[in-house]
C-alpha beads as a LAMMPS data file, in Angstrom:
LAMMPS data file: protein, C-alpha beads

194 atoms
193 bonds

1 atom types
1 bond types

-500.0 500.0 xlo xhi
-500.0 500.0 ylo yhi
-500.0 500.0 zlo zhi

Masses

1 110.0

Atoms # bond

1 1 1 367.899 394.324 382.764
2 1 1 365.836 392.542 380.144
3 1 1 364.572 395.709 378.643
4 1 1 368.073 396.615 377.399
5 1 1 368.667 393.481 375.419
6 1 1 367.138 394.830 372.193
7 1 1 369.120 398.143 372.139
8 1 1 372.295 396.321 373.201
9 1 1 371.997 393.871 370.248
10 1 1 371.300 396.697 367.824
11 1 1 374.342 398.588 369.098
12 1 1 376.468 395.472 368.812
13 1 1 375.228 394.893 365.234
14 1 1 376.094 398.476 364.323
15 1 1 379.546 398.274 365.813
16 1 1 380.246 394.991 364.085
17 1 1 379.112 396.450 360.757
18 1 1 381.473 399.454 361.101
19 1 1 384.357 397.450 362.321
20 1 1 384.276 395.163 359.252
21 1 1 383.357 397.871 356.711
22 1 1 385.336 397.890 353.508
23 1 1 385.569 401.533 352.449
24 1 1 386.130 400.678 348.745
25 1 1 383.032 398.572 348.577
26 1 1 381.067 401.192 350.519
27 1 1 382.093 403.950 348.157
28 1 1 380.980 401.885 345.102
29 1 1 377.720 400.930 346.851
30 1 1 377.069 404.670 347.600
31 1 1 377.762 405.640 344.006
32 1 1 375.341 402.888 342.875
33 1 1 372.629 404.014 345.220
34 1 1 373.082 407.670 344.256
35 1 1 372.767 406.627 340.665
36 1 1 369.538 404.799 341.406
37 1 1 368.109 407.877 343.105
38 1 1 369.076 410.062 340.145
39 1 1 367.871 407.452 337.608
40 1 1 371.289 407.318 335.921
41 1 1 372.011 404.438 333.611
42 1 1 374.809 402.384 335.033
43 1 1 375.743 400.988 331.539
44 1 1 374.847 402.598 328.256
45 1 1 372.635 400.518 325.997
46 1 1 374.643 398.332 323.680
47 1 1 372.835 397.331 320.347
48 1 1 373.818 393.623 320.413
49 1 1 370.508 391.834 319.972
50 1 1 367.121 392.612 318.481
51 1 1 364.402 390.384 319.837
52 1 1 361.459 389.547 317.647
53 1 1 358.048 390.495 318.996
54 1 1 356.813 386.900 318.817
55 1 1 359.489 385.670 321.110
56 1 1 358.056 385.083 324.606
57 1 1 359.901 386.586 327.544
58 1 1 360.025 383.136 329.164
59 1 1 362.413 381.939 326.374
60 1 1 364.762 384.890 327.077
61 1 1 364.624 384.397 330.907
62 1 1 365.296 380.636 330.537
63 1 1 368.472 381.381 328.620
64 1 1 369.697 383.752 331.344
65 1 1 368.304 381.872 334.379
66 1 1 371.694 380.552 335.619
67 1 1 374.089 382.829 337.487
68 1 1 376.885 381.811 335.144
69 1 1 374.997 383.024 332.074
70 1 1 374.130 386.231 333.737
71 1 1 377.769 386.738 334.720
72 1 1 378.878 386.175 331.079
73 1 1 376.169 388.547 329.696
74 1 1 377.140 391.302 332.265
75 1 1 380.919 390.877 331.381
76 1 1 380.216 391.113 327.720
77 1 1 377.924 394.101 327.978
78 1 1 380.345 395.821 330.394
79 1 1 383.288 395.208 328.077
80 1 1 381.314 396.544 325.043
81 1 1 380.038 399.565 326.947
82 1 1 383.584 400.596 327.975
83 1 1 384.683 400.785 324.341
84 1 1 384.405 403.969 322.307
85 1 1 381.531 404.047 319.755
86 1 1 383.641 403.236 316.698
87 1 1 385.491 400.382 318.402
88 1 1 382.238 399.064 319.841
89 1 1 380.699 398.775 316.414
90 1 1 383.731 397.002 315.010
91 1 1 383.773 394.612 318.049
92 1 1 380.101 393.822 317.536
93 1 1 380.752 393.171 313.897
94 1 1 383.667 390.941 314.696
95 1 1 381.693 389.034 317.259
96 1 1 378.845 388.556 314.806
97 1 1 381.347 387.202 312.137
98 1 1 383.023 384.835 314.664
99 1 1 379.690 383.657 315.926
100 1 1 378.332 382.782 312.518
101 1 1 381.569 380.983 311.638
102 1 1 381.497 379.127 314.912
103 1 1 377.877 377.953 314.376
104 1 1 378.875 376.643 310.973
105 1 1 381.636 374.733 312.453
106 1 1 379.491 373.405 315.200
107 1 1 376.866 372.139 312.699
108 1 1 379.706 370.481 310.669
109 1 1 381.054 368.876 313.766
110 1 1 377.578 367.524 314.784
111 1 1 377.073 366.049 311.283
112 1 1 380.496 364.445 311.333
113 1 1 379.915 363.013 314.808
114 1 1 376.538 361.478 313.733
115 1 1 378.105 360.107 310.584
116 1 1 381.017 358.493 312.442
117 1 1 378.627 357.154 315.150
118 1 1 376.327 355.702 312.469
119 1 1 379.279 354.081 310.647
120 1 1 380.584 352.703 313.868
121 1 1 377.139 351.345 314.789
122 1 1 376.783 349.657 311.313
123 1 1 380.240 348.208 311.530
124 1 1 379.742 346.808 315.074
125 1 1 376.399 345.279 314.009
126 1 1 378.017 343.597 310.930
127 1 1 380.686 342.093 313.061
128 1 1 378.338 341.243 315.937
129 1 1 380.215 343.267 318.506
130 1 1 378.435 345.253 321.159
131 1 1 379.938 348.799 321.564
132 1 1 379.271 351.769 323.790
133 1 1 376.920 354.335 322.196
134 1 1 379.153 357.512 322.259
135 1 1 376.864 360.081 320.705
136 1 1 373.786 359.210 322.807
137 1 1 375.945 359.305 325.866
138 1 1 377.295 362.728 325.012
139 1 1 373.724 363.966 324.431
140 1 1 372.632 362.494 327.782
141 1 1 375.658 364.127 329.503
142 1 1 374.633 367.563 327.979
143 1 1 371.012 367.090 329.274
144 1 1 372.308 366.088 332.727
145 1 1 374.668 369.109 332.860
146 1 1 371.795 371.469 331.703
147 1 1 369.586 370.177 334.533
148 1 1 372.507 370.397 337.061
149 1 1 373.035 374.059 336.324
150 1 1 369.660 374.935 337.727
151 1 1 371.186 374.436 341.172
152 1 1 373.281 377.482 342.060
153 1 1 376.085 375.487 343.677
154 1 1 376.364 373.051 340.796
155 1 1 376.228 375.927 338.365
156 1 1 379.236 377.505 339.937
157 1 1 381.136 374.298 339.711
158 1 1 380.132 373.530 336.131
159 1 1 380.949 377.142 335.162
160 1 1 384.431 376.807 336.502
161 1 1 384.981 373.564 334.586
162 1 1 383.553 375.127 331.546
163 1 1 385.804 378.178 331.852
164 1 1 388.843 375.871 332.177
165 1 1 387.822 373.932 329.079
166 1 1 387.060 377.067 327.050
167 1 1 390.490 378.400 327.972
168 1 1 392.274 375.262 327.068
169 1 1 390.413 374.783 323.816
170 1 1 391.077 378.494 322.889
171 1 1 387.302 379.238 322.608
172 1 1 385.785 382.613 323.527
173 1 1 383.428 382.859 326.601
174 1 1 381.539 385.718 324.848
175 1 1 380.719 383.401 321.812
176 1 1 379.592 380.769 324.155
177 1 1 377.078 383.205 325.762
178 1 1 376.083 384.775 322.336
179 1 1 375.351 381.283 320.934
180 1 1 372.724 380.706 323.602
181 1 1 371.001 384.024 323.279
182 1 1 371.105 384.174 319.472
183 1 1 368.606 381.225 319.407
184 1 1 365.775 383.621 320.222
185 1 1 367.331 386.868 318.899
186 1 1 368.756 388.270 315.724
187 1 1 372.238 389.447 315.986
188 1 1 372.568 393.107 314.862
189 1 1 375.027 393.813 312.175
190 1 1 376.672 397.209 312.411
191 1 1 376.494 398.935 309.088
192 1 1 376.751 402.734 308.499
193 1 1 376.657 403.424 312.173
194 1 1 373.285 401.808 312.828

Bonds

1 1 1 2
2 1 2 3
3 1 3 4
4 1 4 5
5 1 5 6
6 1 6 7
7 1 7 8
8 1 8 9
9 1 9 10
10 1 10 11
11 1 11 12
12 1 12 13
13 1 13 14
14 1 14 15
15 1 15 16
16 1 16 17
17 1 17 18
18 1 18 19
19 1 19 20
20 1 20 21
21 1 21 22
22 1 22 23
23 1 23 24
24 1 24 25
25 1 25 26
26 1 26 27
27 1 27 28
28 1 28 29
29 1 29 30
30 1 30 31
31 1 31 32
32 1 32 33
33 1 33 34
34 1 34 35
35 1 35 36
36 1 36 37
37 1 37 38
38 1 38 39
39 1 39 40
40 1 40 41
41 1 41 42
42 1 42 43
43 1 43 44
44 1 44 45
45 1 45 46
46 1 46 47
47 1 47 48
48 1 48 49
49 1 49 50
50 1 50 51
51 1 51 52
52 1 52 53
53 1 53 54
54 1 54 55
55 1 55 56
56 1 56 57
57 1 57 58
58 1 58 59
59 1 59 60
60 1 60 61
61 1 61 62
62 1 62 63
63 1 63 64
64 1 64 65
65 1 65 66
66 1 66 67
67 1 67 68
68 1 68 69
69 1 69 70
70 1 70 71
71 1 71 72
72 1 72 73
73 1 73 74
74 1 74 75
75 1 75 76
76 1 76 77
77 1 77 78
78 1 78 79
79 1 79 80
80 1 80 81
81 1 81 82
82 1 82 83
83 1 83 84
84 1 84 85
85 1 85 86
86 1 86 87
87 1 87 88
88 1 88 89
89 1 89 90
90 1 90 91
91 1 91 92
92 1 92 93
93 1 93 94
94 1 94 95
95 1 95 96
96 1 96 97
97 1 97 98
98 1 98 99
99 1 99 100
100 1 100 101
101 1 101 102
102 1 102 103
103 1 103 104
104 1 104 105
105 1 105 106
106 1 106 107
107 1 107 108
108 1 108 109
109 1 109 110
110 1 110 111
111 1 111 112
112 1 112 113
113 1 113 114
114 1 114 115
115 1 115 116
116 1 116 117
117 1 117 118
118 1 118 119
119 1 119 120
120 1 120 121
121 1 121 122
122 1 122 123
123 1 123 124
124 1 124 125
125 1 125 126
126 1 126 127
127 1 127 128
128 1 128 129
129 1 129 130
130 1 130 131
131 1 131 132
132 1 132 133
133 1 133 134
134 1 134 135
135 1 135 136
136 1 136 137
137 1 137 138
138 1 138 139
139 1 139 140
140 1 140 141
141 1 141 142
142 1 142 143
143 1 143 144
144 1 144 145
145 1 145 146
146 1 146 147
147 1 147 148
148 1 148 149
149 1 149 150
150 1 150 151
151 1 151 152
152 1 152 153
153 1 153 154
154 1 154 155
155 1 155 156
156 1 156 157
157 1 157 158
158 1 158 159
159 1 159 160
160 1 160 161
161 1 161 162
162 1 162 163
163 1 163 164
164 1 164 165
165 1 165 166
166 1 166 167
167 1 167 168
168 1 168 169
169 1 169 170
170 1 170 171
171 1 171 172
172 1 172 173
173 1 173 174
174 1 174 175
175 1 175 176
176 1 176 177
177 1 177 178
178 1 178 179
179 1 179 180
180 1 180 181
181 1 181 182
182 1 182 183
183 1 183 184
184 1 184 185
185 1 185 186
186 1 186 187
187 1 187 188
188 1 188 189
189 1 189 190
190 1 190 191
191 1 191 192
192 1 192 193
193 1 193 194
């Protein structure tokens, strides 16, 4: 009977749902839904950034537009939120110190790379040799990767490659995320419990 097709499909969907139900995921989902109804905060606020009033929201959204950046931000905030208040303040201070040191090192590396590239270009010009432009090629590669990260599938692939390189080079994934966001925000320094 054609009139029973709709209810039969509905019953089949329900049975398939319950047969493949993961009880651990369902329990976590139910707790999240209950928290939404009770308007509970899932993560306590962590004083990590202070955004200036003249920074447009589009700038903040563009920095967190990729799934990989949102994952890094959630992981950092969740890790900081799980720490006790005293340890959280010291961890924020440590991250701020490491980030300022890493930004100084990055600026020095950029200057050294430009100086070496300029010297290499002058040397090849004097000897009449054509050479591959390394620094412009690296800049172009960074632009291409930034554009490719806008596609979710490519973002996941680039994120896995970045994670592997960050692990091999001994860099911190938190600092990688913080260096992006700190362009439009002032990092908070934790002093006297503020």
